[in-house]
C-alpha positions in Angstrom: 75.7 142.5 66.7 78.4 140.0 67.1 79.4 137.2 64.8 78.3 135.7 61.6 75.0 135.9 59.7 73.4 132.7 58.4 73.1 132.8 54.6 71.3 130.4 52.3 70.4 130.3 48.7 66.9 129.0 48.0 65.2 127.2 45.1 61.8 128.4 44.0 60.2 125.8 46.2 61.9 127.2 49.3 64.4 124.4 49.8 68.1 125.3 50.4 70.5 124.9 47.5 73.4 122.6 48.5 73.9 123.8 52.1 74.0 127.1 54.1 77.1 129.2 53.9 80.0 128.1 56.0 81.9 130.5 58.2 85.3 131.7 57.0 86.8 131.9 60.5 87.7 135.6 60.3 88.2 137.3 63.7 85.3 139.6 64.6 84.4 142.3 67.0 81.0 143.6 68.3 79.2 146.0 65.9 77.0 148.5 67.6 74.4 150.1 65.3 72.4 153.3 65.9 69.0 153.8 64.2 69.6 154.2 60.4 73.1 152.7 60.5 74.0 149.6 58.5 76.2 146.5 59.0 77.8 144.5 56.2 79.3 141.1 55.6 81.1 139.3 52.7 79.8 136.2 51.0 82.1 134.3 48.7 81.1 131.6 46.2 82.6 129.1 43.8 82.0 129.2 40.1 79.8 126.3 39.4 81.0 125.9 35.9 84.5 124.7 37.1 84.7 120.9 37.0 85.2 119.2 40.3 83.6 121.8 42.5 80.5 119.7 43.3 78.4 122.5 42.0 75.8 122.4 39.3 75.2 125.1 36.7 71.6 124.1 36.6 71.0 125.4 40.2 68.9 128.5 39.8 68.3 130.7 42.9 64.9 132.2 43.6 65.9 133.9 46.9 68.6 134.6 49.4 67.8 134.1 53.1 69.9 135.9 55.7 69.6 135.4 59.5 71.3 138.3 61.4 73.8 136.9 64.0 72.2 135.3 67.0 68.7 135.8 65.6 65.9 133.3 64.6 64.0 135.6 62.2 65.3 135.8 58.6 65.3 138.4 55.9 64.5 137.0 52.5 65.1 138.7 49.1 64.5 137.6 45.5 67.6 136.5 43.7 68.7 135.0 40.4 72.4 134.5 41.1 74.3 131.4 40.2 76.4 130.4 43.2 77.3 127.5 45.4 79.8 126.5 48.1 79.1 129.8 50.0 81.4 131.0 52.7 80.4 134.0 54.8 82.5 136.5 56.9 81.4 138.2 60.2 79.3 141.3 60.3 81.2 144.6 60.4 80.2 148.2 60.5 78.9 149.3 57.1 
């Protein structure tokens, strides 16, 4: 793998909350995985209760959608986190 995953938070109807995560511009290197090995990445968010963030505390996630770097098929998992203004770092060996 090489680069950044695509990360979005979804409402129950499947629409993206606010916008997909932006890349944090951290330098990255290729990650080579053998069967059974894992990769990881860091996602950061803003506290929506802070005034002036452009976030809403009423946004409730139903799922998180992740696209591995350079892939067009996503992985989707249920979620109930409160988050917005996501930034994502590159994949690294896990």
